[in-house]
C-alpha positions as CSV (number, residue, x, y, z in Angstrom):
1,X,12.2,10.5,23.8
2,X,11.9,14.0,22.4
3,X,8.7,15.4,21.0
4,X,10.5,16.8,17.9
5,X,9.2,15.7,14.6
6,X,11.0,12.7,13.0
7,X,11.9,14.5,9.7
8,X,14.3,16.7,11.6
9,X,16.5,14.2,13.4
10,X,19.2,16.6,14.0
11,X,17.0,18.3,16.5
12,X,17.4,15.2,18.7
13,X,20.9,15.0,20.2
14,X,22.6,11.6,20.0
15,X,25.3,10.6,22.4
16,X,28.7,12.1,21.7
17,X,31.5,10.1,20.3
18,X,29.6,7.9,17.9
19,X,30.2,7.6,14.2
20,X,28.2,9.8,11.9
21,X,25.9,7.1,10.5
22,X,25.3,5.6,14.0
23,X,24.6,9.2,15.2
24,X,21.9,9.7,12.6
25,X,20.3,6.3,13.5
26,X,20.4,7.1,17.2
27,X,18.9,10.6,16.5
28,X,16.1,8.9,14.5
29,X,15.4,6.5,17.3
30,X,15.4,9.3,19.9
31,X,12.6,11.0,17.9
32,X,10.4,7.8,18.0
33,X,7.5,7.8,20.4
34,X,3.9,6.6,20.5
35,X,1.8,8.8,18.3
36,X,-1.9,9.7,18.3
37,X,-4.0,9.5,15.1
38,X,-3.6,13.2,14.6
39,X,0.1,13.1,15.0
40,X,0.4,10.2,12.5
41,X,-1.5,12.3,9.9
42,X,0.5,15.4,10.7
43,X,3.8,13.6,10.5
44,X,2.6,11.9,7.2
45,X,2.1,15.2,5.5
46,X,5.2,16.7,7.1
47,X,7.5,14.0,5.8
48,X,5.8,14.0,2.4
49,X,6.2,17.7,2.1
50,X,9.8,17.7,3.1
51,X,10.6,14.8,0.7
52,X,8.0,15.5,-2.0
53,X,10.1,14.9,-5.1
54,X,11.4,11.5,-3.7
55,X,7.9,10.1,-3.0
56,X,6.1,11.7,-5.9
57,X,8.9,10.8,-8.3
58,X,8.6,7.1,-7.3
59,X,4.8,7.1,-7.5
60,X,4.9,8.8,-10.9
61,X,6.7,5.7,-12.3
62,X,3.6,3.5,-11.5
63,X,1.3,6.3,-12.7
64,X,3.2,6.6,-16.0
65,X,3.0,2.9,-16.6
66,X,-0.7,2.8,-15.9
67,X,-1.3,5.7,-18.3
68,X,0.6,3.9,-21.1
69,X,-1.4,0.7,-20.5
70,X,-4.7,2.6,-20.4
71,X,-3.9,4.5,-23.5
72,X,-3.2,1.3,-25.4
73,X,-6.4,-0.1,-24.0
74,X,-8.4,2.9,-25.3
75,X,-6.7,2.6,-28.7
76,X,-7.7,-1.1,-29.0
77,X,-11.2,-0.2,-27.8
78,X,-11.6,2.4,-30.5
79,X,-10.4,0.0,-33.2
80,X,-12.8,-2.7,-32.0
81,X,-15.7,-0.3,-31.8
82,X,-15.0,1.0,-35.3
83,X,-14.8,-2.4,-36.9
84,X,-17.0,-4.7,-34.8
85,X,-19.6,-2.5,-33.1
86,X,-20.5,-1.6,-29.6
87,X,-21.5,-5.1,-28.3
88,X,-18.1,-6.7,-29.2
89,X,-16.3,-3.6,-27.9
90,X,-18.1,-3.9,-24.5
91,X,-16.7,-7.5,-24.1
92,X,-13.3,-6.3,-25.3
93,X,-13.3,-3.6,-22.6
94,X,-13.9,-6.1,-19.8
95,X,-11.2,-8.4,-21.1
96,X,-8.6,-5.7,-21.7
97,X,-9.2,-4.3,-18.3
98,X,-8.3,-7.6,-16.8
99,X,-5.1,-7.8,-18.9
100,X,-4.1,-4.2,-18.0
101,X,-4.5,-5.1,-14.3
102,X,-2.3,-8.2,-14.6
103,X,0.4,-6.3,-16.5
104,X,0.4,-3.3,-14.2
105,X,0.4,-5.2,-10.9
106,X,4.1,-6.1,-10.8
107,X,5.2,-2.5,-11.6
108,X,2.7,-1.0,-9.1
109,X,3.7,-3.4,-6.4
110,X,7.4,-2.8,-6.8
111,X,7.0,1.0,-6.9
112,X,4.8,1.1,-3.9
113,X,7.2,-1.1,-2.0
114,X,10.0,1.3,-3.0
115,X,8.0,4.2,-1.6
116,X,7.7,2.3,1.7
117,X,11.4,1.5,1.6
118,X,12.2,5.1,1.1
119,X,10.0,6.1,4.0
120,X,11.7,3.6,6.2
121,X,15.1,5.0,5.3
122,X,14.0,8.6,5.8
123,X,12.3,7.8,9.1
124,X,15.4,6.1,10.4
125,X,17.6,9.0,9.5
126,X,19.3,7.6,6.3
127,X,19.8,9.4,3.0
128,X,18.0,7.6,0.1
129,X,17.3,8.3,-3.6
130,X,14.6,7.0,-5.8
131,X,17.1,4.9,-7.7
132,X,18.3,3.2,-4.5
133,X,14.8,2.5,-3.3
134,X,13.9,0.8,-6.6
135,X,17.1,-1.1,-6.7
136,X,16.4,-2.4,-3.2
137,X,12.9,-3.7,-4.0
138,X,12.9,-4.8,-7.6
139,X,14.8,-8.0,-6.8
140,X,11.9,-9.2,-4.6
141,X,9.1,-8.2,-6.9
142,X,7.3,-11.6,-6.6
143,X,7.0,-11.1,-2.8
144,X,5.3,-7.7,-3.2
145,X,3.0,-9.0,-5.9
146,X,2.1,-11.8,-3.6
147,X,1.3,-9.4,-0.8
148,X,-0.8,-7.2,-3.1
149,X,-2.8,-10.2,-4.3
150,X,-3.3,-11.4,-0.8
151,X,-4.6,-8.0,0.3
152,X,-6.9,-7.7,-2.7
153,X,-8.2,-11.3,-2.3
154,X,-8.9,-10.8,1.4
155,X,-11.0,-7.8,0.6
156,X,-13.0,-9.2,-2.3
157,X,-13.5,-13.0,-1.9
158,X,-16.6,-12.8,0.2
159,X,-18.3,-10.3,-2.1
160,X,-17.5,-12.5,-5.1
161,X,-18.7,-15.6,-3.2
162,X,-22.1,-14.0,-2.6
163,X,-22.4,-11.9,-5.7
164,X,-22.1,-14.7,-8.3
165,X,-25.1,-16.8,-7.0
166,X,-27.0,-13.6,-6.5
167,X,-26.6,-12.5,-10.1
168,X,-27.5,-16.0,-11.3
169,X,-30.7,-16.0,-9.2
170,X,-31.6,-12.5,-10.4
171,X,-30.9,-13.4,-14.0
172,X,-33.1,-16.5,-13.9
173,X,-35.8,-14.7,-12.0
174,X,-35.9,-11.8,-14.5
175,X,-35.7,-14.1,-17.6
176,X,-38.4,-16.5,-16.2
177,X,-40.7,-13.8,-14.9
178,X,-40.3,-15.1,-11.4
179,X,-40.5,-12.2,-9.0
180,X,-39.6,-14.3,-5.9
181,X,-36.4,-15.6,-7.5
182,X,-35.4,-12.2,-8.7
183,X,-36.1,-10.7,-5.2
184,X,-34.0,-13.4,-3.6
185,X,-31.2,-12.6,-6.0
186,X,-31.5,-8.9,-5.2
187,X,-31.4,-9.4,-1.5
188,X,-28.4,-11.7,-1.8
189,X,-26.7,-9.1,-4.0
190,X,-27.4,-6.4,-1.4
191,X,-26.0,-8.6,1.4
192,X,-22.9,-9.3,-0.8
193,X,-22.1,-5.6,-1.2
194,X,-23.1,-4.5,2.3
195,X,-21.9,-7.4,4.5
196,X,-19.2,-8.5,2.2
197,X,-18.0,-4.9,1.8
198,X,-17.8,-4.3,5.5
199,X,-15.9,-7.6,6.0
200,X,-13.6,-6.7,3.0
201,X,-12.7,-3.3,4.6
202,X,-11.8,-5.0,7.9
203,X,-9.8,-7.7,6.2
204,X,-7.9,-5.2,4.1
205,X,-7.1,-3.1,7.2
206,X,-5.7,-6.2,9.0
207,X,-3.4,-7.0,6.0
208,X,-2.4,-3.4,5.2
209,X,0.9,-3.5,7.1
210,X,2.3,-6.4,5.1
211,X,4.7,-4.4,2.9
212,X,6.4,-2.5,5.8
213,X,6.7,-5.8,7.7
214,X,8.2,-7.6,4.6
215,X,10.7,-4.8,4.1
216,X,11.7,-4.1,7.7
217,X,11.8,-7.8,8.8
218,X,12.6,-9.5,5.6
219,X,9.7,-12.0,5.9
220,X,7.9,-13.9,3.1
221,X,4.3,-13.3,2.0
222,X,2.6,-15.5,4.6
223,X,4.8,-14.4,7.5
224,X,4.3,-10.7,6.5
225,X,0.5,-11.2,6.5
226,X,0.6,-12.8,9.9
227,X,2.8,-10.0,11.1
228,X,0.4,-7.4,9.7
229,X,-2.5,-9.0,11.6
230,X,-0.5,-9.0,14.8
231,X,0.5,-5.3,14.5
232,X,-2.9,-4.1,13.3
233,X,-4.6,-5.6,16.3
234,X,-5.9,-2.7,18.4
235,X,-5.2,0.0,15.8
236,X,-7.7,-0.7,13.0
237,X,-9.4,2.6,13.7
238,X,-6.2,4.6,13.0
239,X,-5.5,2.6,9.9
240,X,-9.0,3.2,8.7
241,X,-8.6,6.9,9.2
242,X,-5.3,6.9,7.2
243,X,-7.0,5.1,4.3
244,X,-10.1,7.3,4.6
245,X,-7.9,10.4,4.1
246,X,-6.4,8.9,1.0
247,X,-9.8,7.9,-0.4
248,X,-11.1,11.4,0.2
249,X,-8.1,12.8,-1.7
250,X,-8.8,10.4,-4.6
251,X,-12.5,11.5,-4.5
252,X,-11.4,15.0,-5.4
253,X,-10.0,13.7,-8.6
254,X,-13.1,11.6,-9.1
255,X,-15.3,14.7,-8.8
256,X,-13.3,16.3,-11.5
257,X,-13.5,13.3,-13.8
258,X,-17.2,12.6,-13.2
259,X,-18.7,15.1,-15.7
260,X,-16.3,13.9,-18.4
261,X,-17.1,10.2,-17.7
262,X,-20.9,11.0,-17.7
263,X,-20.7,12.6,-21.1
264,X,-18.7,9.7,-22.5
265,X,-21.3,7.2,-21.1
266,X,-24.2,9.1,-22.6
267,X,-22.7,8.9,-26.1
268,X,-20.7,5.7,-26.1
269,X,-20.6,5.4,-29.9
270,X,-18.9,8.8,-30.4
271,X,-15.2,9.5,-30.3
272,X,-14.1,11.2,-27.1
273,X,-10.3,11.3,-27.5
274,X,-9.8,14.6,-25.7
275,X,-12.0,13.7,-22.8
276,X,-10.4,10.3,-22.4
277,X,-6.9,11.9,-22.6
278,X,-7.9,14.4,-19.9
279,X,-9.2,11.6,-17.7
280,X,-5.9,9.7,-18.1
281,X,-3.9,12.8,-17.1
282,X,-6.1,13.5,-14.1
283,X,-5.8,9.9,-13.0
284,X,-2.0,10.1,-13.4
285,X,-1.8,13.2,-11.3
286,X,-4.1,11.8,-8.6
287,X,-2.1,8.5,-8.4
288,X,1.2,10.3,-8.2
289,X,0.2,12.8,-5.5
290,X,-2.2,10.7,-3.4
291,X,-0.8,7.2,-3.3
292,X,2.3,8.2,-1.2
293,X,0.0,9.7,1.5
294,X,-1.6,6.2,2.2
295,X,1.8,4.4,2.0
296,X,3.6,6.9,4.3
297,X,0.7,6.9,6.7
298,X,0.5,3.1,6.9
299,X,4.2,2.8,7.4
300,X,4.2,5.3,10.2
301,X,1.4,3.2,11.9
302,X,3.7,0.2,11.5
303,X,6.5,1.9,13.2
304,X,4.2,3.3,15.9
305,X,2.8,-0.2,16.7
306,X,6.3,-1.6,17.0
307,X,7.2,1.3,19.4
308,X,4.1,0.6,21.4
309,X,4.2,-3.2,21.5
310,X,7.9,-4.0,21.1
311,X,9.8,-0.9,22.3
312,X,11.3,-0.4,18.9
313,X,12.6,3.0,19.9
314,X,14.7,1.4,22.6
315,X,15.8,-1.3,20.1
316,X,17.2,1.4,17.8
317,X,19.0,2.9,20.7
318,X,20.4,-0.3,22.2
319,X,21.3,-2.1,19.0
320,X,20.3,-5.3,17.2
321,X,21.0,-7.6,20.2
322,X,18.6,-5.8,22.6
323,X,15.9,-8.2,24.0
324,X,12.4,-6.9,23.3
325,X,9.0,-8.3,24.4
326,X,6.9,-9.4,21.4
327,X,3.2,-10.3,21.6
328,X,2.4,-13.0,19.0
329,X,-0.9,-13.5,17.4
330,X,-1.0,-17.2,18.2
331,X,-0.2,-17.0,21.9
332,X,-1.1,-13.4,22.9
333,X,1.6,-13.8,25.6
334,X,4.8,-12.0,26.0
335,X,8.0,-13.7,25.1
336,X,11.6,-12.5,24.9
337,X,13.4,-12.5,21.6
338,X,16.3,-10.8,19.9
339,X,15.0,-7.7,18.1
340,X,15.4,-7.3,14.4
341,X,17.3,-4.2,13.4
342,X,17.0,-4.4,9.6
343,X,19.0,-1.2,8.9
344,X,21.9,-2.1,11.2
345,X,25.3,-2.6,9.5
346,X,25.5,-6.2,10.8
347,X,23.1,-7.4,8.1
348,X,21.0,-9.3,10.6
349,X,17.3,-9.4,9.7
350,X,15.0,-11.3,12.1
351,X,17.6,-13.9,12.5
352,X,18.5,-14.2,8.8
353,X,22.1,-13.5,7.8
354,X,22.8,-12.6,4.2
355,X,25.9,-13.9,2.3
356,X,27.6,-10.6,2.7
357,X,26.6,-9.3,6.1
358,X,28.2,-6.0,5.5
359,X,26.3,-5.3,2.4
360,X,23.3,-7.6,1.7
361,X,21.9,-5.7,-1.3
362,X,24.6,-3.3,-2.2
363,X,23.2,-0.4,-0.2
364,X,25.8,0.1,2.6
365,X,24.4,-2.7,4.6
366,X,20.8,-1.3,4.9
367,X,17.8,-3.6,4.4
């Protein structure tokens, strides 16, 4: 394996006498090797920089849709505030936020899956456009929505389970002038956000490789989650670092938005059209520029874990029929199986053969 960076596969010489496409795939595989945390981050930003318009362009679709939904939500809020007052508008804000999340989830899930798909193609040495990436993922939108819901639920269920009784106890204790009951509710609420928060982060990390697994191995929601847990074992620290970098970048936008949001909260009955428009624009820019960082980084960790645990670099060199040792989550023992080569022209994906093996989704036989 060569130490050259993956985004310049031409630097890795493939064997002579192979077709152009096979040569690019072999060159990509030759560049695969186990990466340290620093190398994962370095390669993340290097690939992002060299294909900026591809990844930012895809992410901007989700950002634009979110801006439209949030703008409609703000318009409805202003109308309710004008005609029904602040109290009704507060309830409307909570309800409309839930509706916006439901409406935006399919678009965000498909676009983020398209970003991961584009990264898989780029990383394996294939040419890809934003249109091709969206076309490849939109047909399985329910799968990616299911993965997103699974990831969110795994991170939030324990907090909700503890927070609801905590708020009930605190409310009854405060209303009935019962300090002991209110204190018990406060302690339970603290435990919900501290203990539940820590568990939620760990659970999200374990499930964070679900989308790359679903795309590369053509697995369903449950199988993708099991696959994510298997591959994330032993590398949770690196996944945490990747997500932490993305959160830190999001916090930059949050710092810019904070003074505007504080001013709006201080005078909630006033119109703040310009400030709210600026917050929407900042949120759009942050989502467009930062979300690909997390998605690229997580996908690189997925590839790296397959290289470490399953010799995926050798699989790419030897072809789809190469036997590779796989460590399963259930047995934790090595077995021998036929490796999946999801971008091979044969159309074989983890044992699944499509109706048209030469072209399963109309993209030259890839994915």
